[in-house]
N, C-alpha and C positions, 0 to 999 in steps of 0.2 A: 600634281599627283603622279606618282610613278606606278606603272602597270606592268606586271610581268606575265600575265595571262593573255595570250593572243586573242582569244575569243572576246574577252572583256574589252580589250583595246579596240578591236574592230567594230564592236557594237556601240562604242561611244559616238554620239551623233555629231560632234563638232567637226569643222573642216580639217583636212589633213593636206599635206603637200600634194599628194597624188590627185586630189580634186581641185584644190585651190589654185594650182598653177594654171588651170584652164581659164580662169577669170582674166588673166593677162591677155588672152586672145580676145575674149569678150565675156561679159556676164552671161550671155546666151549660151556660150560654149561651156561655161561652168555648170549651168543647169542641165545641159545635155549630158555632161560627164556623170552627173549624179544619177541620171536615169538609165544609163547604159553600163551594165557590169563589165569589168575588165575581163576579157577572155585570155586565159593563160597561153602564151605563145611558147614555142620551143626554147627561145632565148630566155624567157622568164622562168621556165622550169629548170633550165640549166643553172640560172642564177640562184634559184631556191636551193638546189642541190649543193652548190658551191658554198652558199652561206651556212647551211646546216653543218657541213663538214669542217669548214675552216674556222667558223666562229664558235660552234658548239661541240665540235668533234663528234657529230652524230651523222649517220648516213640517212639521207632523205629517202623515204620509202618509194621506190619506183620498180616497175617491171621492165627488164631489159629484153627487148625482142631478139631472139637468136639471129645471127647474121644471115644464115642461109634459109631462114623460114619464109615461105611464100604464104601470105595471108589468104590467098585464093584456094589453097589446098585444104583437104580435110584436117590435116595436122595444124595448119595455120589458123583455121577457123576455131579449132578446139583450143588453141593457145589463147586466142583473143577472148573466147568465152570464159576461160579459166581466169583471165586477168581483167575482166570487165570491172569498170569502176576505179581501176588503178591508173596512176600516171605512167605512161609508157614512153620509153626512150629507145632509140635504135642503138645497135651495138657501136656504130661509128660515133654517135653522140656521147655514149657512155665512155668510150675510149678518150674522147676529147675532155670530158669531165675529169677523168683520172689524170690526164696530163696537167690540167689546171691545178688540181689538188696537189700534185707532186711539186709543181713550181712554187705554189704558196708555202708548202712545207719546207722547201729549201731556201726560201728567202729569209735571210738572217734578220733584216730590218723589220720585216713583218712579224716574225716570231718574237723578236724583242718587244715590240709594241703590244702584241697580244698577251704576253706574260704580265704586262703592267695593267691590263684591263680588269676592272672589278665590276663592270656592268656590260652585259651582252644581251642583245635582242630585247631591249626594254622599251616600253612605250611611256611617253610623257604627255600629260594633259595639263595645260596651265593657260593663264590669260596673258595676252600681249596687246597692249593699247586698247584694253577693254573687251577684246574678242577672245573667246576660248578657242584654242588651237591644239592639235595633237601631232605628234611625230614619233616614229619608232626608230631608235638608234640601233645601228649594227653593233657597235662596241664603244666603250669609253673607259678611260683609265687615267692614272696620275703618273707623270714622269718623275725622274729622280730629283728634279728641282721642285717638286710639289705642285706642278701645274697640270690642270686637267686637260685632256685631249679627247677627240672623237675620231674613230676610224669609220670610214664608209667604204664598203667593199663593192666594187663594180666589175662586172664582166663586160668586155668591150671588144669590138672588132680590131681595135688598135690601141696600144699603150703608148704610142708616140705622143709627146707632149702637145704638139700642135693639133694633131688629129683628135686627141681626147679633149683638148681645150674647146675645139669646135663643137664636139658632141655635148660637152658639159653646158656650153652656152645654149645650144638649141633645145636641150632637154630640161633647161631651167635648173640645173644642178646648183648654180650659185644661190638661187633663192632657197633651195632645199638646205644648203649649208647654213645660211643665215637663220632660217627657221629653227633648225635643230640646235645650233649653238645658243640661240636666244632662249629657247624653251629650257634647255638644260641649265643655263646660267640663272634664269629666273627661279627654277624649281629648287636648285641647290644653293641659291643665294650666293653665287660666286662673285668675287670682286672684279673679275674680268672674264670675258667670254673664252671658252675653251679653244685650244688650237684645233685645226681640222686637217685630216689626212685622207685623201682618196687613195685607196688601194685598188689598182686597176690590173686585172688579169685578162690577157688577150685570149679571146675565143678563137684560137688559131693553132696550127701545128706547133708553132714555137712556144705558145702559152707563156709569153713573156709577162713578168710581173713588175710593175713600177709603182712607186709611192710618190704622190704629188701633194704639195701644200699650195693653197691658193695665193696668187699675187694680190696686192692691195686692190687693184682694179676689180677683180672678181668679187671681193668682199663688198666693195661699194655698189657694184651692180646688183648683187644679191640682196643687199639691204634696201636699195631703191625698189626692186621688184617686190620684195616682201611687203614693204610699206604701201606700195600701190595696190597690191592685191587685198590687203586688209582694208584700206580705204574704200575700195570698190565694193567689197563684200558688205561693209557696214552701210554704205550709201544705198546699195540695192536692197538690202534687207529692210532698211527703214522705209524706202519708197515703194517696195513691192514690185519694182520694175527691173527687169534683167535684159537690157538691150543687146543687140548685136554690135558689129563693128561701127556701123554708122549708115546714114542714108545719103542719097545723092551719088555723085560721081567722085571717086577717091583717086588721089594721085598715087601711082605706083612708086614704091621705094626700091632703091638699089643698094645692095650691101656695100659697105666701105671696102671690103675685100675685092669685090668686082671692080670698083672704081680704081683702086690702086693697081690692079692687074692690067687694066685695059686703057685707062685714061692717063696720059702722061702730062 
């Protein structure tokens, strides 16, 4: 099922990436994520603004606080009262947003891919291995060879391939990629899963924009994570038990990166 209305998508009760990823920490963490609403951070608001402008060519409604306004003064308190209930960004953050938008607008590869997109900000709900799951795509289109692809827009502190790769790994973006490509492939009955592109815009003065495709290792990791998450969800839903990481004394794990760096 394809859903274009955001309220309808969000109200659908099946697991999404934003909650299901926590089950890889433990089923207990998944349950905790369901109970605690996500609070919008400054980075999340900037990401929403960027998505709205780059993907839908719409300005996300925000109130920009004047640069020299002191919130403790009479004028400052009056401004806050007048904008109560609205998302507020500082002038510096709004300047950064404009730099990021300009960088995206000037990136020829991104603009080429966007022109090929026939789906933007759409939700998909379908079953994978017997479990109903949902995901909301940033954009999807068909290239000149007739192959479908998905664009995923990310704002990040760095668009360096190594640095973003580390962020993608820690944020479970590989799992998100496999979930979304699987859902779209099943929903549209594609012969092969769509290609995936991360569009990464630096949240920095440079506002560099880079487009990445996943290496095969990332696809295999994402698939393993997705399958493990689905297996755990089905197992816990059946048993009614949502355990933590484990009992007893656990052995500390050291990352391969640290081993390579320090142990010769």
